[in-house]
C-alpha positions, 0 to 999 in steps of 0.5 A, a space after each residue: 503467475 510468476 511469484 516474483 510478480 505477485 511479490 512485487 504487487 504485494 509490496 506495492 499494495 502494502 506501500 499504498 496501504 501504509 500511505 493511506 493509513 498515514 493520511 487517515 492518521 493525519 486527518 488529511 483524508 475526509 
């Protein structure tokens, strides 16, 4: 696969993970 695509997917994955962590910290996710 193209390294550019893998890098972009990784950025999206990390951004989604950060969002989930923030939600857990706020207690908005049960």
